[in-house]
N, C-alpha and C positions, 0 to 999 in steps of 0.2 A: 744602506742600501736603496739601488736606483728604483726608480717608479717606471711601471709600464705606461706606456703613452696611453693616453684614452680619449685624443682628442675627438674624436665622433660620439662621446657621452655627455650627458649632463643629465642635471635632477630637475625632473618638473612634481611641480608641486599639483596633486591631485584633489578632489573638491574635499576627499576626508580629513586633507590638510597632512595628508605621510606624504613622504619622499621617495619617490623609485629612482632608479637610477634605468634609463630608458638611451637606446639611440638616437640623436639628431639626424633624422632624415627629412626629404621631400615628401612628394605624394608617390615617386616613382622608383622611390626605394633607394636615391641616391642620396648621400652625405651632403648636408648643407655646407659642411664648413671640412676641407681637407682634413685629412691624416697624419700629411706629411707636406712639408714644404713646394709650393708648387712653380717656385720663382728658379729655383737652383737647378745647374746641371751637376752631374758626378763631382764634379772637381771641386764646383761651390760649397755642393753639403761637407765636404771632405776637410776643407778651410775652416767652415762654419763652427762644425763640430771641435776643432781643435783650437779656435780661438775664444770658444764658451765654455771648456772645458774649466770646471771650481781652481781657483788656485790650491797648490799643495804647499809650495816654496815660498814661505815668509821672510824670510831674508833680504829679500830687494821687493821692488814693484815688479808689478807684470808688465809684460811689453804692451805698451797704447794706454796703460792706466790714467799716463797724465789728461789724456782728452776724452772725457765721460761722455761727450755728444760726437767723437771722430771728428772729421773733417767740418764740421758745423759747431765746434767747440770757441765757445769766444776767449780771445787771448788779452780781453784787455784790462787794462790796471783795475784790484779789485779795490771795490769802494762801496757807495752808497748806490751807485748806480750798476751794481755788477748783474743785475737781473733784467737792464731792460736793454742789452743790445740785441742786434738780429746775429741770426747765423752765420757764421764768419765764410760760409759756401755759398752762399746767395748771390746771382749775379748784380751787374748794376742795377740792371729794369725791376728785378725783386728790391732789392733795396729801396726805390721810389716808394712800390708796393706797400711795404714794410712802414715807412716812415708816413703815410697817407694812414695807413691803420692806425697807425699810434697816433694821431692826432684824433683821428674819432675814437680810440681808447681811452681818451683823457680828455674827449670834450667835454663840457657842462651843458646839459640838456635842460630847458626849460617848460615852464607848462604854458597852456595852450588856452586864450590865443595870443599872440605874440609877433612881436614884427621880424624878431626872427625865424622863421618861416623852416628855415631849414633846421632850426633847432628845437622847436616846439613840440610836445606829446609828451613830456614828462608825467608818469603815473597813471592815472589821478592820486592813487595810492603806491608808495613808493621805498626802498630802502635807502638808496644813493643817487646820484646828480649823473656820475660818470662811473663806468667802468672801473679807472683808477682809484674810486673813491673807496672801494672795496678791496681792491688788488694795490696794496698800496706799493709803489714803483715796483709791480709786477712780481711783487713778494707775499708774506704768511701776513692774513688779517690778525686780529688779537682781541681778545672779553674787551669790556669797557672799564678795565684795571686805572682806579683813581678819578674817573672821570665816566659824563654820562652819554660819551661817544660809541656809541657800537654798530657804528657804521660798517663795519668790516666782520659783522658778526650778526646773525640772524638766527631764527626761529622757524624752519621747517613745519609744517601743521598736517597731520594726516588722520585717517583713519582706518583700521582694517575694513574688511570685506565684511559685510553683513548679511549677504542672500547667496543664494547659491549661483546667481548670474553673475553676482559681483564676481566670486571666487573662480569663476569659468573666464571673466576678464584678466584676470591675473594668470592664471594658468597659460591661456595663449596669449601673456605678452601683450596683451591691447589696454592694459592700466597698469600703472605702478603701484599705486595706491588711492585712496580717496580722498578727497581735500575737505576741509571742513565748511558747511553747509553756507557759513554766513563769511567765515576771514578767511579763505580760500586755502591756498597751499602755502603760503608763509605768511606770518604777520609783518606788517608793513609799519614800520613806526613812524613816517613821513607822510605826508599829503600836501595835494597844491593848495593855494588859498582857497578857502570858502568849503572846504572838506577836513572834516575829524580825521586826525593817523587813526587806525586801529588800536592802538595800546604801547604797550612798553614790556620790554623782557627782563626780568627781574633773576637776579642771581646772588643764591647765599651761598659759603661755602663751608662745611667742618674738614678740620684738620686730622688726618689719621695716622698715627705715626708707624713706621716699617722699620725692624729692625734687620739689618743685612747679616750676612754671616760672620762677617768680623765683629760685631758687635755695632758697627755704625748706625745711628736712627735717622730715617730719611722720613719727614713730614709730607703725607700725598694729601690733598686738596680735593674733596668731593664736593661735586656742585650738585645742588638742586635747583631746577628751572622751574617758574610760572609767571604767570602776565600781569600786569595791574593796569587798571586806565582802559577796558576794553570800552570803545566808545558805542560797540554794536549789538551788544546782548554776550550772552555767554557764548565760551566755545561749545562744541557736540562733547557729552559727556564723555565720549570713546577716544576722543583725540589725543595725539600723543605730542608733544612738543622734542623736536630735535635740534638741538643746538649746531649750529657750523662757523667757522672761520673758514675766512678767501684763503684758498690754496696759493701757493706759488704757480708761476705760470711757466716755466722754463722748460724745456723740452718736450713739450706737447706735442710738437709736429713728428717728434722721431718715436713716440710712444705710441702713435696711430698709426707709425710705419711697421711696427713689431709685426709680424704674422701672426695668423691667427694660430697657425698649427703649434707655433712655439709656445703660445701664452697654453692652449689647450693641453698640449703633452703633459706639461705639468699640475693639473687637476687631478686630484685624489678622491673625489667626494666620499665614498666609500673607506677611507683609508686602506685601502688594500694593503702598503706595504708597512703599516703598523707601526710609524712613526707618530703617531697623534696627530700628523698634521693632514687636513683635508681639504685643502683649498677648492673652489668649484666655483666655474665660469659665471656671471650674469649675460644671460641676452635678453635686448631689448629689441625694439623697434626701431628702423631708420623714421626721422620725424617727415622726411620728404617722400620715401617712397615707400615706407610701411613694412620693407623686407627685415625680416630676422637678422641682427648684426651682432657682434660680440661688445657686452658693454665695456670699457676701461676708463672714461673720465666720471669724476663724482667721488662722492668719498662711498657711495655704494657702488658703484659701477655702473651708476643709471644713463649713460650716455655712451653711444657709440664712437662718437666723432666729435672733433674741436668745434665744426658747425651748429650741432648738435645742444651741444653744452652753450654755445655764444647767444643761439636765439633764446635760449631756456632762459638766462641772465637777463639778456634785454625783457622778455617780457614779465618774467618776476620781481627782478632786483631793480629796472627801471620802469616799468610800465609801458616801455617803448615796443610798437610792433614791426614786424620784417615777414618778411615772405613765408619765412616759414612757420612761424608764429604769429598770423595776422589777426592778435585780441589788444586792439589801440585802446581799451580799458583794463591793460593789464592782468591783475590779477583779482579785480571786481567780479563779483560774485550778484546773481540773481538778488540776492539779499539789501545787498547793498546799492538801492535805488538811486542815491542821491550822487554817489560814484557812478551809478552808468550815464548820469544825465550831465556829466560834464563834457565838456569837448573836448576834441582830439587835436592830434597833430596831424590828421593824413592830411596833404596837401594832393587834389587831383593832379595837377600839372607836374608832381614829381615822381607820383604814384600810387598805388592803393593803401600803404602802411607809411607808418611815420619813420622809420629805416628802410628806405628803398633799396634795392639794387642800386648799386653796389656796396651800401655799406656792412650788411653782413658779409661777404665775400671779403672785403679788405679788413675787417676786425677778425674774422677767422685765420687771414692770412697772417696777421700782426700777432694774434694769438699764436700759432704753429711755428712761428720762428723766432721767439725767444730764447734767447742761445744759453748754453750751458756752463759756467764759468771752467775754467782750467781747474783742476786737481792742484792744492797747496802741500808741502810737505809731506809728499805719500814715499817720499826714502828718509822721514824722520826713523829712526830705531823704535821710538815707542809708537808711531801710529801702525808700523809693521808687525810689532807684538798686540798693539789692539786689533789690527783686523784677523790676524791669527786667534784672539780670543771671541771676535766677533762670528769667526767660522764653529771654533769649536763650543761655543754656549747653543749653536743650533740656530742662530737670526737667519741665515740663507737660507733655512728651508721654506720661509716665506718672502724674505729679499734677496731675489734672485740677483745675483752683481750683474751679469751681462746677457746682450742680447744682440744677434747681427739684425738689421732692420733687413728689410724685402728689397729685392734687386727691382722691382715693378713700382715703387713708392711712385704715389702719385706725383711728388715734386724732385728732381734730379736730387737737392738737398739731403734729402732727407733718404736716399737707395744707397743700400750696401755699407751702411755704418756700422763700427762696433761699438755701443752705447753701454751705458753704466748704469741705469736708473735703482738697483738694489731692489727691485720690486718684482712680482709675478704676476700681478694686478687680475689679482682671483679675491673671491669672498672667504673670508675667514672669520671663525667663530673667535670672537675677542675677549668673552668671558663677559659676566654679570656687573662687572664694574667699569666697564666702556659700555654696557648695552644702553640704548635708549629707545629701546621699545616699539619700534617705528618699523615697519613694514616697507620696504622697497621694491617691489618686482619680484626678483626671486631672493633678495636680500634679507633674512628674517630681522628681527630687534637685537642679536646679537652680534650680527657678521658686520665687516665693514672690507672694503677693496684694501689690500696692500698698498700702503703711499709708498711714493718712490722717495728716496733718501738724498737724491742726488741736490747739491746746493743749500742741504741743510745746516751744513758749516757755519753757513755768511748768513744765518736769519740776523743775529744782531746786528750784522753791518749793513745790511740794506735796511732791515725795518728799527731797528733799535730795541728789541726785545727777544726773550727766548722761550714764548710760550708756545708750547705743543700740543698734540694731538686735536680730532676734531674740533673739538669748543676751548680749547686754549687753556684747559686746564693743568697740563703739566708745566712748570715754571722752568724747567731746565730738562736735560735730555736725559740724565738718571731718572727723575721721576716720568718721564714720558715711556720708557722700559719697564717699571717697577708698576705701571698702570695697565700692564700687558697681562691677561688671561687668557683662559681659554685654550685655544690650541697654542698659545706662547706661551704657556702656564710651564713647561720645561724649560725654553730659551731664557725665561724672564728668572727664574732660581736658578738656572746657570750665571746666572750676572750676578745676582744677589750673592751666589756662595765665593763667588771670587776674592782675592785678597784684594785691597782697597788700590795698591799699585796697577793690579789687572783692571780693575774697574777704570780706574783713572785712563789707561792704555787705550781701552774699549772706546771710551768717551770720545778721546783727540784723534783718534779713529776716525769717528762720525765727523767730528769736527772738520775733517781734512775734505769732507767729500763736497 
């Protein structure tokens, strides 16, 4: 059943905690977001409608399917560097900008004071010394399997709103949630010399068997998270721990270039079509302007732009201040007086932050233009059959295969490209199994943004592992699917009921993405 577009509708949390449907309008009564695309002429609109129509013939690949990022797709040889190439349609001058951004992305920051003044300012509390330390080879992070290295995984700390004023702040999109009074927004397990790190993330797993329709048994590992060696006293009683592994970086600029109307048209918060899927958009504030924007980056769509995402990572993960987040002591709180007394890396001759312009611009540009690799084996009969099973199971209800980016994108390389991210970029209730209990803006403790699937089949090649989901609990794609619950229960159960060969075909299709 086709959904009725509801691009100008969204859910507002009211003070009682009840959710209601309301039009997203400005004070003058005009919609803040367009109900249809404003960048297309009638001829373009027909082309877009035709090329984004869901697949119905699974006997052969769709036209242009081999190029998941359109003209930006990387045709480089597939190896461990498959996620680190620049968009194929950048200009020569943009390639230089990309390489400068790459140098800053891989740069190791040091503590202050230092003789390398352009590189100091790390921390004082931090999780990593470089962006690349978390986003390993621009790919997917992992839990600390078999070692104590948790660099590419950390714990977000947050408590719910306690007062009417705090509830209003969330309702007005002024706050995403509220940090722990002592430890801040995330647990930093590293610190500069002379300062204690905050603590250590602890993970224990419980194996749970799941029997599939044909009798095959799959074991899922359920994680439990805690914190040890807290250096500054206890966490607040109502603070939740939400684990995150670093997501892959490819295709982000193209995601940013998808028109809001195309994403909002797929929202169905009241499940009007009664298909059990009720995706809803996340609305957040732009870090610089304060304007209301559509969130599309982060596990709970808490950032509207790559620049916002990048500035947040500089501040929280590295403790580096930028013009957008001028916090030179990073995530240090008022309770951490020793942290606030440490020197910063601000050099007045360079600027009033530790990463002054153009550092944030360059790293953002780099992040916007990491290319999506070519599809592989897309004409293999088993892959084509797996694609059909993917559709039949209902996976495309959330993992929307394709979009055409806006004609008026900020970068010509991202403009009017047919892209295949396999995501609707909406928030969905994923059930108790994946719930972290942590509210992030309009996203509650059971909701997650649909993760893009492009490049997922190269995780082993690039990162040497197959750990999936927000915390890496799934050890392979089968486990990742079986962890789906909530709105995805019907699709998960359809997968579990498939014969073994059909399940294997669906997995092979995912591995071709």
